[in-house]
C-alpha positions in Angstrom: -32.9 42.4 -15.5 -30.5 43.1 -12.6 -26.9 43.4 -13.7 -24.1 41.6 -12.0 -20.4 42.2 -12.2 -18.3 39.3 -13.4 -17.1 38.7 -9.9 -20.6 38.6 -8.5 -21.5 36.1 -11.2 -18.5 33.9 -10.2 -19.5 34.1 -6.6 -23.1 33.2 -7.2 -22.1 30.3 -9.4 -19.8 28.9 -6.7 -22.5 29.4 -4.0 -24.9 27.4 -6.2 -22.4 24.7 -6.8 -21.3 24.4 -3.2 -24.9 24.4 -1.9 -25.8 21.7 -4.5 -22.9 19.6 -3.3 -23.3 19.9 0.4 -27.0 20.9 1.0 -25.6 23.4 3.6 -25.4 27.1 3.7 -22.3 28.5 2.1 -19.9 30.8 4.0 -17.3 33.1 2.6 -14.4 31.3 4.2 -15.5 27.9 2.7 -15.5 29.5 -0.8 -12.1 31.0 -0.2 -10.7 27.6 1.0 -12.5 25.3 -1.6 -11.7 27.4 -4.7 -8.6 29.3 -3.7 -9.9 32.6 -4.8 -7.5 35.5 -5.2 -9.6 37.8 -3.1 -10.1 38.1 0.7 -12.7 36.5 2.7 -14.1 40.1 3.6 -14.4 40.9 -0.2 -16.3 37.7 -0.8 -18.5 38.4 2.3 -19.3 41.9 0.9 -20.2 40.5 -2.5 -22.4 37.9 -0.9 -24.2 40.7 1.1 -24.8 42.6 -2.2 -26.1 39.5 -3.8 -28.4 39.0 -0.8 -29.7 42.6 -1.1 -30.3 41.9 -4.9 -32.5 38.9 -4.0 -30.1 36.2 -5.3 -28.9 34.8 -1.9 -30.5 34.5 1.5 -29.2 33.7 5.0 -31.3 31.0 6.7 -29.9 31.9 10.1 -28.0 34.9 11.4 -24.7 33.0 12.0 -25.1 30.8 8.9 -23.7 31.2 5.4 -26.0 31.9 2.3 -28.1 29.7 0.1 -29.5 30.6 -3.3 -33.0 32.0 -3.7 -35.5 31.1 -6.4 -34.2 34.2 -8.1 -30.6 33.1 -7.7 -31.2 29.8 -9.2 -33.2 31.3 -12.0 -30.4 33.8 -12.8 -27.9 31.0 -12.7 -29.7 28.8 -15.1 -30.7 31.6 -17.5 -27.3 33.3 -17.6 -24.5 31.2 -16.2 -25.3 27.7 -17.3 -23.8 27.1 -20.8 -25.2 24.7 -23.4 -22.8 21.9 -22.8 -22.9 18.2 -23.8 -22.6 15.3 -21.5 -19.1 13.8 -21.2 -18.6 11.3 -24.0 -18.4 8.4 -21.6 -21.9 9.3 -20.1 -23.3 9.7 -23.6 -21.9 6.2 -24.7 -23.2 4.5 -21.5 -26.7 6.0 -22.0 -26.8 5.2 -25.7 -25.6 1.7 -25.0 -28.5 1.0 -22.6 -31.0 2.2 -25.2 -29.5 0.3 -28.1 -29.3 -2.9 -26.1 -33.0 -2.7 -25.4 -35.6 -4.2 -27.7 -37.1 -1.8 -30.2 -40.6 -0.8 -29.1 -42.2 2.0 -27.1 -43.1 -0.6 -24.4 -39.3 -0.9 -23.7 -37.9 2.5 -24.5 -40.5 4.5 -22.5 -39.9 2.9 -19.1 -36.1 2.7 -20.0 -36.1 6.5 -20.6 -37.7 7.1 -17.2 -35.2 4.8 -15.5 -32.2 6.4 -17.1 -33.3 9.9 -16.3 -34.1 9.0 -12.8 -30.7 7.3 -12.3 -28.7 9.9 -14.0 -30.3 12.9 -12.2 -31.1 11.3 -8.9 -34.6 12.8 -9.2 -38.2 11.9 -10.3 -38.4 11.3 -14.0 -41.5 12.2 -16.1 -41.9 10.7 -19.5 -45.1 10.8 -21.6 -45.6 8.6 -24.6 -45.6 10.3 -27.9 -49.0 11.7 -28.9 -50.2 12.7 -32.3 -50.8 16.4 -33.0 -53.7 15.4 -35.3 -55.3 11.9 -34.3 -55.5 9.7 -37.4 -56.8 6.3 -37.9 -54.2 3.7 -39.0 -55.5 0.2 -38.4 -58.3 -1.8 -36.8 -58.6 -5.3 -35.4 -61.8 -7.0 -34.3 -61.3 -10.0 -32.1 -64.0 -12.6 -31.1 -64.2 -13.1 -27.4 -67.4 -14.7 -26.0 -70.8 -14.7 -27.6 -71.8 -11.2 -28.9 -68.7 -9.5 -27.1 -66.0 -8.3 -29.5 -62.7 -6.6 -28.7 -61.9 -3.7 -30.8 -58.2 -2.8 -31.1 -57.8 0.6 -32.8 -54.2 1.7 -33.7 -53.5 5.4 -34.4 -50.9 6.8 -36.6 -47.9 7.1 -34.3 -48.6 3.8 -32.6 -51.1 4.8 -29.9 -53.6 2.0 -29.2 -57.2 2.2 -28.1 -59.2 -0.7 -27.0 -63.0 -1.2 -26.5 -65.4 -4.0 -25.9 -68.3 -3.9 -28.4 -71.6 -5.7 -27.9 -73.1 -6.9 -31.1 -76.7 -8.1 -31.4 -75.8 -11.6 -32.2 -72.9 -14.0 -31.4 -69.7 -13.5 -33.6 -67.1 -15.7 -35.1 -63.6 -14.6 -36.2 -63.9 -14.9 -39.9 -66.8 -12.4 -40.6 -65.2 -10.0 -37.9 -61.9 -10.0 -39.9 -63.8 -9.2 -43.0 -65.6 -6.4 -41.3 -62.2 -5.1 -40.0 -60.8 -5.2 -43.5 -63.8 -3.1 -44.8 -63.2 -0.7 -42.0 -59.6 -0.3 -42.7 -60.2 0.4 -46.4 -62.7 3.1 -45.4 -60.7 4.8 -42.7 -57.1 4.4 -43.2 -55.2 7.7 -42.7 -58.4 9.5 -42.1 -59.0 12.0 -39.1 -62.1 12.1 -36.9 -63.6 14.9 -39.1 -63.0 12.9 -42.3 -64.5 9.7 -40.9 -67.6 11.6 -39.5 -68.2 12.9 -42.9 -68.5 9.4 -44.5 -72.1 8.4 -45.4 -73.8 6.0 -43.0 -74.0 2.4 -44.1 -77.0 0.0 -44.2 -74.9 -2.5 -42.2 -75.7 -2.4 -38.5 -72.5 -4.2 -37.5 -70.4 -1.6 -39.6 -72.2 1.4 -38.1 -71.6 0.0 -34.6 -67.8 -0.3 -35.2 -67.7 3.1 -37.0 -69.5 4.8 -34.0 -67.0 3.2 -31.7 -64.1 4.4 -33.8 -65.4 8.0 -33.7 -65.8 7.8 -29.9 -62.3 6.6 -29.5 -60.8 9.1 -31.9 -62.8 12.0 -30.1 -61.3 10.8 -26.7 -57.8 10.7 -28.2 -58.2 14.2 -29.6 -58.8 15.5 -26.1 -55.6 14.1 -24.6 -52.7 16.6 -24.1 -50.2 13.9 -23.6 -49.8 10.2 -24.0 -49.4 7.4 -21.3 -47.3 8.5 -18.3 -44.2 6.9 -17.0 -42.5 7.8 -13.7 -39.4 6.6 -11.9 -37.1 7.7 -9.1 -39.6 9.0 -6.4 -37.3 7.5 -3.7 -34.5 9.9 -4.8 -36.5 13.0 -4.0 -37.9 11.6 -0.8 -34.4 10.8 0.4 -32.8 14.1 -0.7 -31.1 16.1 2.0 -33.4 18.9 3.1 -36.5 17.3 1.9 -37.9 17.0 5.3 -37.8 20.8 5.7 -40.2 21.3 2.9 -43.8 22.0 3.9 -46.0 20.2 2.8 -43.6 17.5 2.0 -46.0 15.7 -0.4 -46.9 18.7 -2.5 -45.0 17.6 -5.6 -46.7 14.1 -5.3 -50.0 16.0 -6.0 -48.7 17.1 -9.4 -47.8 13.5 -10.3 -50.9 11.9 -8.9 -53.4 14.3 -10.5 -52.9 14.0 -14.2 -55.0 17.1 -15.0 -52.3 19.2 -13.0 -49.4 17.6 -15.0 -51.2 18.1 -18.3 -51.8 21.7 -17.3 -48.1 22.2 -16.6 -47.0 20.5 -19.8 -49.4 22.3 -22.0 -48.6 25.7 -20.7 -44.8 25.2 -20.8 -42.9 22.7 -22.9 -45.7 22.1 -25.4 -45.2 25.6 -26.6 -41.5 24.9 -27.2 -39.8 23.5 -30.3 -38.8 19.9 -30.4 -35.5 19.5 -28.4 -35.8 22.8 -26.5 -35.3 22.5 -22.8 -37.5 24.5 -20.4 -36.5 24.9 -16.7 -39.2 25.8 -14.1 -37.9 26.9 -10.7 -40.1 27.1 -7.7 -43.3 26.8 -9.6 -42.8 30.1 -11.3 -45.5 31.6 -9.2 -48.0 29.4 -10.9 -47.8 26.0 -9.5 -47.8 26.2 -5.7 -47.1 22.5 -5.4 -43.6 23.1 -6.9 -42.5 26.1 -4.7 -39.5 24.1 -3.4 -38.7 22.2 -6.6 -37.4 22.5 -10.1 -38.8 20.8 -13.2 -36.6 20.4 -16.3 -38.6 19.3 -19.5 -38.1 18.8 -23.1 -40.3 17.7 -26.1 -39.1 14.8 -28.2 -40.5 13.6 -31.5 -41.3 14.8 -35.0 -42.5 18.6 -35.3 -46.2 18.9 -36.2 -46.6 15.2 -36.3 -45.9 13.3 -33.1 -44.3 14.3 -29.8 -44.0 13.4 -26.2 -42.5 15.0 -23.1 -39.7 13.9 -20.9 -37.8 15.5 -18.0 -37.2 15.4 -14.2 -38.6 16.9 -11.0 -36.3 17.4 -8.2 -35.3 19.7 -5.3 -34.5 23.1 -6.3 -30.9 22.5 -5.2 -29.8 20.3 -8.1 -26.8 20.1 -10.5 -28.5 22.0 -13.3 -25.8 21.8 -15.9 -25.6 18.0 -15.8 -29.3 17.6 -15.5 -30.2 19.8 -18.4 -27.7 18.1 -20.5 -29.0 14.6 -19.6 -32.7 15.6 -20.4 -31.6 17.1 -23.7 -29.6 14.0 -24.8 -32.2 11.5 -23.8 -34.7 13.7 -25.7 -32.5 13.4 -28.7 -32.3 9.5 -28.5 -36.1 9.4 -28.1 -36.7 11.7 -31.1 -34.5 9.5 -33.4 -36.5 6.5 -32.2 -39.6 8.1 -33.0 -38.4 9.2 -36.4 -37.0 5.7 -37.3 -39.8 3.6 -35.9 -43.1 5.4 -35.7 -43.4 7.6 -38.7 -44.3 5.9 -41.9 
């Protein structure tokens, strides 16, 4: 790792802060004026030249000041951003929004996306909690029309799978409820493997339902993450400097193509502990769609049981300290919610 002097670290930090604030190249004179540094403009300029040679800064135009490079942002986040909490007023405001909301994932997940987007002025990414080992919890069978029956399968952790089943004959609700009770007694708290090992029944209706359950559990097992919630796209589209990025819609591909987002999540934050924050800058040489952007992600939930992912995607020029703290705090609130409401 490249070593920087204390003065170089200070100057790099100030360039990052000023460029984040103004979206403009930062000149040595502006640093001297804005921060009242006790060194000359020539000394600042020499240090900025050295930082440029080391790959931490670059000069967009000959007469312009400097802006941070990917390597500069990466060094700043890794070495110069301290683990700090959000101001108490901000924490209280965010907590108040959550605790005023109705208790339920249908309310808290979109709220988490909205809070992250508004606080960071960037695109928020929130996935519903997903079980590490898909397990049957409860089944409902609901008569619809004729032989058509709606199967509602609830998994441990709250995920819901639905499927229309076609029986050989018309169905009424009372025998369907009895059949559902029989299935619940057989399958409660069992995994796909355990249910697959149950002996077949002589009841065609029961076998039809059991086959559908195994199909849904198999599909759930293949999911990397739960349902996706997004918010704040307008913040990125309206950010200063966005029009300079080519192609401008590259990050949208990541959000539109679920397989790409699942790949990013599975190869990054899913390898981290619950509550750990991971910062990806410029795609880290792996995701070309993110070459001008940064992604900050954390896992929330209960270790080895149930977890989701939340974070933000925004321009590389972002207030990292505040954004990292916001992502971490909202993750803590969501982990507490999962622990209090989704784990039996």
